[in-house]
C-alpha positions, 0 to 999 in steps of 0.5 A: 499500499502507498505511503500517504505523503509527508508533504506534496508540492505541485507547479510552484512558480515564484518569481519576486517580480523578476527572472523565475525563482522557481519554475513550474516546479513538483516534489514530494516528501514521504514519511523516513524521506532524509533529503539534502537541498542543494544548488549554487548560493542564490538558486532559491533554495532557502525560497523553496523551503520557506514556501513549502513552511508555508510562509511564502506564498507561490506565484502559482501551484500548490503545497499540501501537507499530509493530514495530521502531519506537523511540519517544524521549519528552522527559522534563520532568523527567529522571532523572539518577541515577548520572550524573556530567555532562549529557553522560554522560546524553545519550550513555548509550544511544548506542552506542560511538563515537556521541557525536559525535551528542550534541556536533553536538546540543548545540552547536545547543542551546549546552548544556555536556555538561561541566556537573555533574548535581548544579550543572545548572539545570533549563534545562541538564537539559532541553536535556539532556533534548532533545540525548539524544532528538535525538541518538538520532533514534528513528522516533517523537518525542515533545516535551513544550514543548521550547523552554522555557528554548531562545533564539531562536537554539536554537529556530531551530536546533531548528525547522530540525532537526523540519522536515527530519526525516523521524522521526514527531513530536507536539508540545506547544509553546506557541511558534506561530511553531515550530508554524507552521513545523513541524507538518503536522497538529493533534491537539486534545485538548478536554475528553477527546476528541481531534481531528484534523486534517491541515493545518498549525497556522496553520488551529487557530484557525479549526477551533477556533472552527468547531467551537465554533460547531456545538457552540454551536448544538447545544446551543441547538436541544436546549435549544429542545427540551427547552423546547418537550417541558416545556411540553408535559408540563406541558399535556397530560400529564394527558390522555394518560398512558398513551399519551404515557409514551414521551414523557415518558421521551424527554423524561427521556433529553434532560434526561440528555443535556444534564446529560451533557454537558461544557460549555467551561470559559471563558478566563481573566478576564485584566485590568490596571489602570493607576495614575496616569499616568506622565511622558512619559519612563519611564526614560532612559538614557545611556552604560550600560555594564556587565561580568560578569567579564572579558564585556561585556554592554553598552557605552555604550548610550542609550535612552529608553522613553517612555510607552505604549512596548512594548520587547522585549529579545531576544538569545541566552541569557547575552547580558545581557538580564536584566541590562539589564532590572535596571539600567534598573529600578535593582535593578543599578548600571552601571559607567559611564553614569546611568539617570533615571526619570520621575515617578509609576512604578508598577512591577509584575513578572513574574519568569520564576523566579518567585521571588516565589512561595513553593513551600511557600504555598497558592495562596490565601495567595500572594495573602493573604500579599501585603502590597500585596493584604492586607485584613486578618480572616481572609483572605477578601478582597483588594484587586483594583486597589484595590477588595475582592474575594473570593479564591476569586472572583478565583482562578476569573477565572484558572481555579483551582477551589477545591481547586487554591486550597488546593493548594500552589505547588510542586504547580502546572503550569507553565501554573498557576504562570504564571497565578497569578503574572499574578493578583498582578501584575494584582491591582496597579495599575500604569503600568510591567510589566515581563514576563520570559519570561512566555510559558512555559507558557501555552496558546494562548488565555491568550496570546491574551487576554495579548496582549489585555490588554497592547494595552489597557494605558495602561501602559509594557511592558518584555519579554524573550522568546524567542517570535517571535509573540509579540514580533510581535503586542505590542512596537513597539520591539525592542533586539537584544542581540547579545553583545559588549556590542552592543545594538541598537533597532529599530522594531518586533516581530522580524519588523521586526527581522528585515527590517531587518537583512537577515537571517530569523533571529538565527543562532548562529556556526558553529564550522566553517571558513567557506565560499563567501560566496555560501552564507553569504549572509543570505536576504534576496533577493525570495521572488517566484519562491517558492513557500511550501514553498520560501520556508521551505526557503530560510530553513532551509538555511542552518542545515542548512548549517551544522550539516552543517559542523560535523558534518563537522569533528568526524568529521574530528578524529575521523578525523585520529586516526592510530592509530584504525584499528587501535585502534578499527576498528568506531568508524572504520568508523562515522565513515568512513561518517557522513563520506561520507554527510554531505559529500554531504548537504552539497553536495546542500544547497549545490546546493538552496540555490544553485538556490533563490536563483537562482530568487528572484533 
C-alpha cells in the first residue's frame, strides 16, 4: 500500500517580479525521507523551503501537507519577541511538563537556556531555534543551514540525531560530511528546476556532472542544427519560398528555443596571489599560556609554522581557537611565553564575524573604500594583486551582477557576504592567509574552488573550521584544542587526527553517571566484519547512548520529587512513561553496540 506523502508540492512558480526563482517545480516528501536540498548560492533553496513551510506564497501551484502531519521549520532569524530567555522561546510550543525535551537537546547543542534574548548572539538564537524544532519532534523537519555556529561536537550530536530519526527531513547544509552521513536522497535545485535522486549525497557530484554533460551535448547539437538550417535559408529560400515557409518558421522556433534556454552560471573565479616569499619559519611559538578569567585556554604551547604549512585549529566553541590565532599573529599578548615571526610576512585575514565589512556600505564601496585597493579617480578601478581592474569586472568574478554590486552589504545573503570577503582578501597579495570559519554559507562548488585555490597557494594557511570534510581536504597539520589548557598537534587533517586519537569524533562529555567501560570504549576496532551501514551505526551509537543516559537522568531527577504525583499527576504519568521508554531504548542500544563490537573484532 502506497504511503501518504508528508508533503506534496505541485507546479510551484515564484518570481518576485523578475526572472523566475522557482519555475513550475514539483516534489513529494514521503515518511522516512532524509533529503539534502542542494544548489548554488542564490538558486532559491531557502525560498523553496519557506514555500514548503507555508511562509512564502508561490505565484502559482500549491503545497499540500498530509492529514495530521506537523511541519517544523528552523528559522534563520527567529522572532523571539515577548520571550525573556532562549529557554522560554524553545519550550513555547511544548505541552506543560515536557520542558525536559528542550533541556536534553540544549545539552547536545551546548546551549545555555537561561541566556536572555536581548543579550543572545545570532549563533545562540539559531541554536535555540534548532533546539525548539528538535524538541518538538514534528513529522517533517525543514532545516536551513542548521550547522552554522555549531562546533564539531554539536554537529556530531546533530548528525547522530538526524541519522536515527524516523521523521522526514529536508536539509540545506554546506557540511558535506553531515550530508553524506544523513541524507538518503538529494534534491538539486538548478535554474528554477528541481531534480531528485534517491541516492546519498556521495553520489551527487557525479550525477550533477553527468546532467551538465548531457545538457552541453544537447545544446551543441541544437546549435549545429540552427547553423545548418540558417545556411539552407540563405542559399535556397528565394527559389522555394512558398513551399518552404514552414521550414523557415521551424528555424525561427529553433532560435526561440535556444534563446529561452537558461545558461548555467559559471563558477566564481577565485584566485590567490602570493606576495614576496616569506622566511622558512613563519611563526615560532614557545611556552604560550593564556587564561581568560579563571579559565586556561592553552598552557605551555610550543609550535612552529613553516612556509607552506596548512594548519587547522579545531575544538569546541569558546575553547580558545580564535584567541590562539590572535596570539600567534601578535594581536593578543600571551600571559606567558613568546611568539617570533619570520621575515617578510604579508597577512590576509578572513574573519568569521565579517568585521571588515561595513553593513551600510555598498558591495562596490567595500572594495573601492579599502586603501590597499584604491587607485583614485572616480573609483571605477581597483588594484587586484598589483594590477588595475574594473571594479564591476572583478565583482563579476565573484558572481555579483551590476544590481548586487550597488546593493548595501546588509542586504546580502550569507553566501554573498562570504564571497565579498573573499574578493577583498584575494585582491591583495599575501603569504600568510588566516581563515576563520570560511566555509559558512558557501555552496559546494565554491568550497571546491576554494579548496583548489588553497592547494595552489604558495603561502601559508592558518584555518579555524568546524567543517570536517574541508579540513580533510586542506589541512596538513591539525591542532586539537581540548579544553583545560590542552592543545595537541596531529599530522594531517580531521580523519588523520581522529585515527591517531583512536576516536571517530570529538565528543562532548556526558553529564550522566558513567556506565560500564565496555560501552564507553572508543570505536577504534577493526571494521572488517561490518557493512557500511553497520559501521556508521557502530560509530554513532555511543553518542546515542550518552544522550539517552542524560534524558534518563533528568527524568529520574524529576520523578524524585515525592510530591510530584499529588501536585501534577499528569506530568508524573508522562514522565514515568517516558522513563520506561528510554530505559528500554537504552538497553536495546547497548545490546546493539555490544553485538556490533563483537562482529568488528
